[in-house]
C-alpha positions in Angstrom: 56.2 -116.6 -37.0 59.9 -116.2 -37.9 61.4 -112.9 -38.9 63.6 -110.5 -36.9 63.5 -109.9 -33.2 61.9 -106.5 -32.3 64.5 -103.7 -31.9 61.9 -101.3 -30.4 61.0 -101.2 -26.7 57.4 -102.4 -26.1 54.8 -99.6 -25.6 53.7 -98.9 -22.1 50.6 -100.6 -20.8 47.4 -99.1 -22.3 49.4 -97.0 -24.8 46.6 -95.1 -26.6 48.1 -95.2 -30.2 49.2 -97.6 -32.8 50.1 -97.3 -36.5 49.3 -99.4 -39.6 51.3 -98.7 -42.8 50.3 -99.8 -46.4 53.4 -100.7 -48.4 54.0 -101.3 -52.1 52.9 -103.8 -53.4 51.6 -106.4 -51.0 52.0 -105.9 -47.2 51.0 -103.9 -44.2 53.1 -103.2 -41.1 51.9 -102.6 -37.6 53.8 -100.8 -34.8 52.6 -100.5 -31.1 49.8 -102.9 -31.9 48.8 -105.1 -28.9 48.0 -108.8 -29.3 44.3 -108.4 -29.1 44.3 -105.7 -31.8 46.7 -107.7 -33.9 44.5 -110.8 -33.8 41.5 -108.7 -34.9 43.4 -107.2 -37.9 44.6 -110.7 -39.0 41.1 -112.0 -38.8 39.7 -109.1 -40.9 42.4 -109.6 -43.5 41.7 -113.3 -43.7 38.0 -112.8 -44.1 38.1 -110.0 -46.6 41.2 -110.5 -48.8 40.2 -113.3 -51.3 43.8 -114.5 -51.9 44.7 -114.9 -48.3 47.8 -114.2 -46.2 51.2 -115.3 -47.6 53.3 -114.7 -44.5 53.4 -113.0 -41.1 56.6 -112.0 -39.2 58.2 -109.6 -36.8 60.4 -107.1 -38.8 62.6 -104.8 -36.8 59.9 -103.8 -34.3 57.0 -103.9 -36.8 54.7 -106.8 -37.4 54.3 -107.5 -41.1 51.4 -109.2 -42.8 52.2 -110.0 -46.4 49.4 -110.8 -48.8 49.1 -113.2 -51.6 48.7 -111.1 -54.7 49.3 -107.4 -55.0 46.5 -105.4 -53.4 48.5 -102.1 -53.2 50.0 -102.1 -56.7 49.1 -99.4 -59.3 49.1 -102.0 -62.1 46.9 -104.5 -60.2 43.6 -105.8 -61.4 40.3 -104.0 -60.9 39.0 -107.0 -58.9 42.0 -106.7 -56.5 41.6 -102.9 -56.3 38.0 -103.2 -55.2 38.7 -106.1 -52.8 41.5 -104.1 -51.1 39.1 -101.2 -50.5 36.4 -103.5 -49.2 39.0 -104.9 -46.8 39.9 -101.3 -45.7 36.3 -100.6 -44.9 36.1 -103.7 -42.9 39.3 -102.9 -41.0 38.1 -99.4 -40.1 34.7 -100.7 -39.0 36.1 -103.6 -36.9 38.7 -101.4 -35.2 36.2 -98.8 -34.4 34.0 -101.4 -32.7 37.0 -102.4 -30.7 37.5 -98.8 -29.5 40.2 -97.7 -32.0 39.4 -94.5 -33.9 41.3 -93.4 -37.0 43.2 -90.4 -35.7 45.2 -89.2 -38.8 46.3 -90.6 -42.1 49.8 -89.6 -43.3 52.4 -90.3 -46.0 55.7 -90.5 -44.2 58.0 -92.0 -46.8 59.6 -90.7 -50.0 59.7 -94.0 -51.7 58.5 -97.5 -50.6 55.5 -96.7 -48.3 52.0 -95.6 -48.9 49.6 -94.3 -46.2 50.2 -94.7 -42.5 47.1 -94.8 -40.5 47.5 -93.7 -36.8 44.8 -95.0 -34.5 43.8 -93.6 -31.1 42.1 -95.5 -28.3 38.7 -94.1 -27.6 36.8 -96.1 -24.9 33.6 -94.4 -25.8 33.6 -96.4 -29.1 34.0 -99.9 -27.6 31.1 -102.1 -28.7 29.9 -99.6 -31.3 28.4 -101.7 -34.1 28.3 -100.4 -37.6 26.2 -102.2 -40.2 28.2 -104.6 -42.4 26.9 -102.8 -45.5 27.3 -99.1 -45.5 28.8 -98.5 -42.1 32.1 -97.4 -43.5 32.1 -96.6 -47.2 34.8 -95.7 -49.6 34.8 -93.2 -52.5 37.9 -94.0 -54.6 39.4 -91.7 -57.3 40.5 -94.4 -59.7 42.7 -94.2 -62.8 42.5 -90.8 -64.6 38.8 -90.6 -65.0 36.8 -92.9 -62.6 35.0 -92.8 -59.3 34.4 -96.0 -57.4 31.9 -96.3 -54.6 32.6 -99.3 -52.3 30.3 -100.8 -49.6 27.7 -98.0 -50.1 23.9 -98.3 -50.1 22.2 -97.9 -53.5 20.8 -94.5 -52.6 24.3 -93.1 -52.7 24.9 -94.6 -56.1 22.0 -92.4 -57.4 23.3 -89.4 -55.5 26.7 -89.8 -57.0 25.2 -89.9 -60.5 23.4 -86.7 -59.8 26.6 -85.0 -58.7 28.5 -86.2 -61.8 25.7 -84.8 -64.0 27.0 -83.9 -67.5 30.5 -85.3 -66.8 29.0 -88.8 -66.9 30.4 -91.0 -69.6 29.3 -94.4 -68.3 28.6 -96.4 -65.2 28.5 -100.0 -64.1 28.0 -102.3 -61.1 30.7 -104.7 -59.9 29.0 -106.9 -57.4 28.1 -104.6 -54.5 30.3 -101.8 -55.8 29.6 -99.0 -58.2 31.9 -97.4 -60.8 31.4 -94.2 -62.8 33.6 -93.2 -65.8 33.8 -89.5 -66.3 34.3 -87.4 -69.4 37.9 -86.3 -69.9 40.7 -86.9 -67.4 39.7 -85.0 -64.2 42.4 -86.5 -61.9 45.2 -85.6 -64.2 43.9 -82.5 -66.1 46.2 -79.5 -66.5 43.5 -77.0 -67.4 42.1 -74.5 -64.9 38.5 -75.2 -65.9 38.7 -79.0 -65.7 40.6 -78.8 -62.4 38.0 -76.6 -60.8 35.2 -78.8 -62.2 36.8 -81.9 -60.7 37.1 -80.3 -57.3 33.5 -79.1 -57.5 32.3 -82.6 -58.2 34.0 -83.8 -55.1 32.6 -81.0 -53.0 29.1 -81.7 -54.2 29.5 -85.4 -53.5 30.7 -84.6 -49.9 27.6 -82.4 -49.5 25.3 -85.2 -50.7 26.8 -87.8 -48.5 26.7 -85.5 -45.6 23.0 -85.0 -46.2 22.5 -88.8 -45.8 24.4 -88.7 -42.5 27.7 -90.1 -44.0 30.4 -87.9 -42.6 34.1 -87.8 -43.5 36.2 -90.4 -41.6 39.6 -90.6 -43.2 41.6 -91.3 -46.3 44.3 -93.7 -47.6 46.6 -93.6 -50.5 46.6 -97.3 -51.5 48.4 -97.2 -54.8 50.6 -94.1 -54.8 48.2 -92.1 -56.9 45.1 -90.3 -55.6 43.3 -90.8 -52.3 40.5 -93.2 -51.3 38.1 -91.2 -49.1 36.2 -93.0 -46.3 32.9 -91.9 -44.8 31.2 -93.1 -41.7 27.5 -93.6 -41.3 26.3 -91.9 -38.1 22.5 -91.8 -37.5 23.1 -89.4 -34.6 24.7 -86.9 -36.9 22.6 -84.0 -38.1 23.7 -84.2 -41.7 23.0 -81.5 -44.3 23.5 -78.6 -41.9 27.2 -78.1 -42.6 28.6 -76.0 -45.5 31.7 -77.0 -47.4 34.3 -75.3 -49.6 37.8 -75.9 -50.8 41.3 -74.4 -50.7 43.4 -76.1 -53.4 47.2 -75.8 -53.9 48.0 -75.9 -57.6 51.0 -75.7 -59.9 54.0 -74.3 -58.0 52.5 -71.0 -56.9 48.7 -70.9 -56.9 45.9 -71.1 -54.3 42.5 -71.8 -55.7 39.4 -71.1 -53.5 36.4 -73.1 -54.8 32.9 -72.3 -53.7 34.3 -70.2 -50.9 32.3 -67.3 -49.3 33.7 -63.8 -49.5 35.1 -63.8 -45.9 37.2 -66.8 -46.7 38.5 -65.2 -50.0 39.4 -62.0 -48.2 41.0 -63.8 -45.2 43.2 -65.9 -47.5 44.2 -62.9 -49.6 45.1 -61.0 -46.4 47.2 -63.9 -45.1 49.2 -64.2 -48.3 50.1 -60.5 -48.4 51.0 -60.6 -44.7 52.8 -63.9 -44.3 54.2 -64.8 -47.7 57.3 -62.8 -48.8 56.2 -62.7 -52.5 52.7 -61.6 -51.8 49.9 -61.8 -54.4 51.1 -61.4 -58.0 47.8 -61.9 -59.8 44.1 -62.8 -59.2 41.9 -64.8 -61.5 38.2 -65.3 -60.9 35.4 -67.4 -62.5 31.9 -68.4 -61.3 33.0 -70.9 -58.7 36.7 -70.1 -58.1 39.0 -67.3 -57.1 42.7 -68.1 -57.8 45.6 -66.3 -56.2 48.9 -66.5 -58.0 51.7 -65.8 -55.5 55.2 -64.6 -55.9 57.9 -67.3 -55.9 57.2 -71.1 -55.8 55.9 -72.1 -52.3 54.9 -75.6 -53.4 58.2 -76.2 -55.2 60.6 -75.2 -52.5 63.0 -76.4 -49.9 65.0 -74.7 -47.1 63.7 -71.4 -45.9 61.0 -71.2 -48.6 59.6 -74.5 -47.5 59.4 -73.2 -43.9 57.7 -70.0 -45.1 55.2 -72.0 -47.2 54.2 -74.2 -44.1 54.0 -71.1 -42.0 51.7 -69.5 -44.5 49.3 -72.5 -44.5 49.4 -72.6 -40.7 48.4 -69.0 -40.4 45.7 -69.3 -43.1 44.1 -72.2 -41.2 44.4 -70.3 -37.9 42.9 -67.1 -39.5 39.9 -69.0 -41.0 38.6 -70.2 -37.6 37.5 -66.7 -36.4 35.4 -66.3 -39.7 33.7 -69.6 -39.1 35.7 -72.2 -41.2 37.6 -75.2 -40.1 39.5 -78.0 -41.8 37.7 -81.2 -42.6 40.6 -82.9 -44.2 43.5 -82.5 -46.7 43.1 -84.7 -49.8 45.3 -85.7 -52.7 43.0 -85.9 -55.7 45.4 -85.2 -58.6 47.9 -87.5 -60.4 49.8 -84.4 -61.5 53.0 -84.1 -59.4 52.8 -80.3 -59.2 49.2 -80.2 -57.9 49.3 -80.7 -54.1 46.9 -80.9 -51.2 43.2 -79.9 -51.4 42.0 -78.6 -48.0 38.3 -79.3 -47.6 36.9 -76.7 -45.3 33.6 -76.9 -43.3 31.6 -74.3 -41.5 32.0 -74.0 -37.8 31.3 -71.7 -34.9 33.7 -68.7 -35.1 36.5 -69.2 -32.6 40.1 -68.4 -32.0 42.4 -71.5 -31.8 46.2 -71.5 -32.0 47.7 -73.6 -34.9 51.1 -75.0 -35.6 52.9 -77.4 -37.9 55.1 -80.5 -37.4 57.0 -80.9 -40.6 59.2 -83.9 -41.5 61.5 -82.7 -44.3 64.2 -83.8 -46.7 65.6 -87.2 -45.6 66.5 -86.4 -42.0 64.8 -83.2 -40.7 61.9 -82.5 -38.3 60.7 -78.9 -38.1 58.3 -77.4 -35.7 56.7 -74.2 -37.0 54.7 -71.5 -35.1 54.9 -73.6 -31.9 55.0 -72.1 -28.4 58.1 -72.7 -26.3 56.5 -75.4 -24.1 55.7 -77.5 -27.1 59.2 -77.0 -28.6 60.8 -78.1 -25.4 58.5 -81.1 -25.0 59.1 -82.1 -28.7 62.9 -81.9 -28.2 62.7 -84.3 -25.3 60.6 -86.8 -27.3 62.9 -86.6 -30.3 66.1 -87.1 -28.3 64.6 -89.9 -26.2 63.1 -91.9 -29.1 65.4 -91.5 -32.1 68.2 -94.0 -31.3 70.7 -92.7 -33.8 70.9 -89.3 -32.2 70.5 -85.7 -33.4 73.3 -84.2 -35.6 72.3 -80.6 -34.8 69.3 -78.5 -33.9 68.3 -74.8 -33.6 66.0 -72.0 -34.5 65.3 -71.4 -38.1 63.0 -68.5 -39.2 59.7 -68.9 -37.3 60.5 -72.6 -36.5 62.8 -75.0 -34.8 64.7 -77.7 -36.7 66.2 -81.0 -35.7 68.6 -82.8 -38.1 68.6 -86.5 -37.3 71.3 -89.0 -37.8 70.2 -91.5 -40.5 67.4 -91.1 -43.1 64.0 -91.7 -41.5 61.9 -90.3 -44.4 63.7 -92.3 -47.1 64.0 -95.7 -45.4 62.6 -98.5 -47.5 62.5 -101.0 -44.7 64.5 -102.2 -41.7 64.8 -100.6 -38.4 64.7 -96.9 -39.5 61.3 -97.5 -41.1 59.9 -98.8 -37.8 61.6 -96.3 -35.5 60.5 -93.2 -37.4 56.8 -94.2 -37.0 57.5 -95.1 -33.4 58.9 -91.6 -33.0 56.0 -89.8 -34.7 53.5 -91.8 -32.5 55.3 -90.6 -29.4 55.1 -87.0 -30.7 51.3 -87.5 -31.2 51.0 -88.7 -27.6 53.0 -85.8 -26.2 51.1 -83.2 -28.3 47.8 -84.6 -26.9 49.2 -84.3 -23.4 49.8 -80.6 -24.1 46.3 -80.1 -25.6 47.2 -80.2 -29.3 45.6 -82.3 -32.0 46.6 -83.0 -35.6 43.8 -81.7 -37.7 45.2 -82.8 -41.1 48.2 -84.3 -42.8 48.9 -82.6 -46.1 51.2 -82.9 -49.1 52.4 -79.4 -49.8 55.7 -79.9 -51.7 56.0 -80.7 -55.4 59.8 -80.6 -55.5 61.4 -83.9 -56.5 65.0 -85.3 -56.3 66.4 -86.7 -59.5 67.4 -90.4 -59.1 70.1 -92.0 -61.2 68.1 -95.2 -61.3 64.4 -95.6 -60.6 61.6 -93.0 -60.3 62.3 -89.5 -58.9 61.3 -89.1 -55.3 59.7 -86.1 -53.5 62.0 -84.0 -51.4 59.5 -83.9 -48.5 56.7 -86.1 -47.0 53.5 -84.9 -45.5 53.3 -82.0 -43.0 51.1 -82.2 -40.0 48.9 -79.2 -39.1 47.7 -79.0 -35.4 45.3 -77.0 -33.4 45.2 -76.5 -29.7 41.9 -78.2 -28.6 42.5 -79.3 -25.0 44.5 -78.4 -21.9 48.0 -79.2 -20.6 48.2 -82.4 -18.6 45.6 -84.5 -20.3 46.3 -88.1 -19.1 47.4 -90.2 -22.1 45.1 -93.1 -21.2 42.0 -91.0 -20.4 39.1 -90.4 -22.7 40.5 -88.1 -25.4 40.1 -84.4 -25.0 37.5 -82.5 -27.1 38.0 -83.3 -30.8 38.9 -80.6 -33.3 35.3 -80.7 -34.5 33.9 -80.1 -31.0 36.5 -77.4 -30.3 35.6 -75.5 -33.4 31.9 -75.6 -32.5 32.5 -74.2 -29.0 32.3 -77.5 -27.0 35.6 -77.3 -25.2 
């Protein structure tokens, strides 16, 4: 195979997580992936990427598969873009049948990396067979004005056209895939009306897919632009019964609530006034949207303001649960740098569940916000034990706790730091699960960028992880996972 000898210790036997990172322009890297799983991934890549594999090697503790061609390049061909998404559908389906469930998808690099998929072992999935066509499908937000539907049955092509309605400009079929061109530029629009319309379109599409028993499975940023959204076909799922709405972070200081019922609107407004120092400055309303303009710039912040903004989102999500709304996912649907995460909310049984945030920040910080003391102590042990360069300093900061690491884990463009930071975050996932906490979404909530003397500007922060307490302390790491967030939010703890 060649390459560098691993500088990471091997995972313990039956370690229940591994990570897969998509990297610009042409490779994926795997950490904590056992030989059986690695063999499966290589076979799926060989079978589904038409140009084949260029090289394979061990690279500072990660196993790298480099592709011929550029599947993860923003300037790549349409054929390569469609093929890369077909390959991702096949990867998710094959790994699920082997007992690996997509746990969370996250962007953890300020420059060279795209999405990292974290997978969790779930013995209940072993042997689960999804149909080759339509088991895992992909809805891709392409260019500035297109939707691509990959690996989906024809009935969903028709449903997508109905959702698009008067926004349709044209549509065409590419083999087994379907592409819709929209009027205007919905994924880069600056106007209030077009932004709301684009988010409504996605909401209606999610509802339609749900009614056909295709429920949300995960996302991936494969080109550094907007997300690809994956759905899983589940014939045992009672589709069409769930309601959906959206909470969208826009510009530097706006929260838009799209198709949200009044209890959600009132709860979010109350949280802003209670937990954000600048409160609500203005409110705008149209038929399908309520927009709160808040004081200051929470989505264009660093330091204390960045901590306050994550705290605000954490408390909003925690406060929505008692009024019957939970997070389905956080999506990146806009090419505009100052439009950030869109939280898709779904109806649930009213319940009270503690929430917190794990927040990688700047080049070298990890923050824990709104966490109880036992979680803070456990996280500190994991960080000190698994970050080999050491911790420069740590301590309480506002309503959080902050570790400043030696090195630059969130701006590494390769080498050992790249591998170790994902190794560290996977150990944090494992420890949080032991304490009964589950990551419910990974969200981009910072629009602030650092000016570079050469090359493109880079964001000051990476994704923040929002967690809810869904289980109980002492969950064995190799056992069947504790109740999912979905089960917890519907009273099935």
